[in-house]
C-alpha positions as CSV (number, residue, x, y, z in Angstrom):
1,M,-3.9,-7.5,-3.9
2,S,-0.7,-5.3,-4.5
3,N,-2.0,-2.2,-2.7
4,P,-5.1,-3.2,-0.6
5,T,-7.4,-0.6,0.4
6,R,-8.1,0.5,4.0
7,S,-11.2,-1.8,4.1
8,A,-9.3,-4.8,2.3
9,R,-6.4,-4.5,4.9
10,E,-8.9,-4.3,7.8
11,I,-10.5,-7.4,6.6
12,I,-7.3,-9.3,6.0
13,D,-6.0,-8.3,9.6
14,A,-9.5,-9.4,11.2
15,L,-9.3,-12.8,9.3
16,T,-5.7,-13.2,10.2
17,E,-6.6,-12.7,14.0
18,D,-9.3,-15.2,13.5
19,G,-6.7,-18.0,12.3
20,W,-6.6,-17.7,8.6
21,E,-2.9,-17.6,7.8
22,D,-2.8,-16.4,4.2
23,V,-5.7,-14.2,2.8
24,V,-5.9,-12.3,-0.3
25,V,-8.5,-9.8,-1.8
26,F,-8.6,-8.9,-5.4
27,G,-10.4,-6.0,-7.0
28,D,-10.1,-7.7,-10.3
29,V,-10.1,-11.1,-11.9
30,I,-7.6,-10.6,-14.8
31,G,-5.1,-13.3,-14.5
32,L,-6.5,-14.7,-11.5
33,A,-5.6,-18.4,-12.0
34,R,-1.9,-17.3,-12.5
35,K,-2.2,-15.1,-9.3
36,L,-3.5,-18.0,-7.3
37,S,-1.1,-20.2,-8.4
38,A,1.8,-17.7,-7.7
39,L,0.2,-16.6,-4.2
40,N,-1.5,-20.0,-3.2
41,P,-3.6,-18.5,-0.5
42,D,-5.6,-20.2,2.1
43,L,-8.9,-17.8,1.3
44,V,-9.5,-15.9,-1.5
45,L,-12.2,-12.7,-1.6
46,I,-13.0,-10.9,-4.6
47,D,-14.4,-7.5,-4.3
48,L,-16.3,-6.2,-7.8
49,A,-18.8,-3.8,-8.1
50,N,-20.7,-5.5,-10.9
51,P,-19.4,-8.9,-12.2
52,S,-19.3,-9.7,-15.7
53,R,-19.4,-13.3,-17.4
54,D,-15.7,-13.0,-18.2
55,A,-15.1,-12.5,-14.4
56,L,-17.1,-15.4,-13.5
57,E,-15.5,-17.6,-16.2
58,Q,-12.0,-16.4,-14.7
59,I,-13.2,-17.4,-11.3
60,S,-14.5,-20.7,-12.5
61,V,-11.3,-21.6,-14.2
62,A,-9.3,-20.6,-10.9
63,S,-11.6,-22.2,-8.5
64,D,-11.7,-25.7,-10.3
65,A,-7.9,-25.8,-10.2
66,Q,-7.4,-24.7,-6.5
67,S,-9.1,-26.3,-3.5
68,R,-9.6,-23.0,-1.4
69,P,-12.6,-21.0,-0.4
70,V,-13.5,-18.2,-3.0
71,A,-16.0,-15.5,-1.7
72,M,-17.0,-12.7,-4.1
73,F,-18.7,-9.5,-2.9
74,V,-20.6,-7.6,-5.4
75,D,-22.6,-4.2,-5.1
76,H,-25.3,-5.4,-7.4
77,S,-26.6,-8.6,-8.6
78,D,-29.8,-10.4,-10.5
79,D,-30.8,-13.8,-10.6
80,E,-29.0,-14.5,-13.7
81,M,-25.4,-13.5,-12.3
82,T,-26.3,-15.1,-9.1
83,Q,-27.0,-18.4,-10.7
84,A,-23.8,-18.0,-12.9
85,A,-21.6,-17.4,-9.7
86,V,-23.0,-20.5,-8.2
87,A,-22.3,-22.4,-11.4
88,A,-18.8,-20.8,-11.4
89,G,-17.9,-22.7,-8.3
90,L,-18.0,-19.8,-5.6
91,S,-17.9,-20.8,-2.2
92,A,-20.0,-17.6,-1.4
93,Y,-21.6,-14.9,-3.3
94,V,-22.6,-12.0,-1.2
95,V,-24.4,-8.6,-2.5
96,G,-23.3,-5.9,-0.7
97,A,-19.9,-4.0,0.1
98,L,-16.9,-5.7,1.5
99,Q,-17.1,-5.0,5.0
100,P,-14.9,-6.4,7.9
101,E,-18.0,-7.5,10.3
102,R,-19.4,-9.4,7.4
103,I,-16.4,-11.4,6.3
104,A,-15.8,-13.8,9.3
105,P,-19.3,-15.7,8.9
106,V,-18.8,-15.8,5.2
107,A,-15.5,-17.2,5.3
108,L,-16.5,-19.9,8.0
109,R,-19.6,-20.9,5.5
110,A,-17.3,-21.1,2.6
111,V,-14.9,-23.9,4.0
């Protein structure tokens, strides 16, 4: 994320303190595979209010090509989108805001 929000910066800092060396947070998935290839992070967090099928397709392509945990945080979801997220290869799909205290348990489960 080129200009991380305050919340994203706090999350990155907390994960770094917990031993993750290279964490990125994306607020969109446009060009995700290209971004991941260039950045090659240890852990990827995606913060989207409402994921779309296109977003999940981008994540699926990126996840299949890379061997790293990818967790998505969304504000709202339904059964169909949850199933699509699992099919896309996400390590974790969390409904609720991206908050620092929720990240460490999700990151540990994602590996």
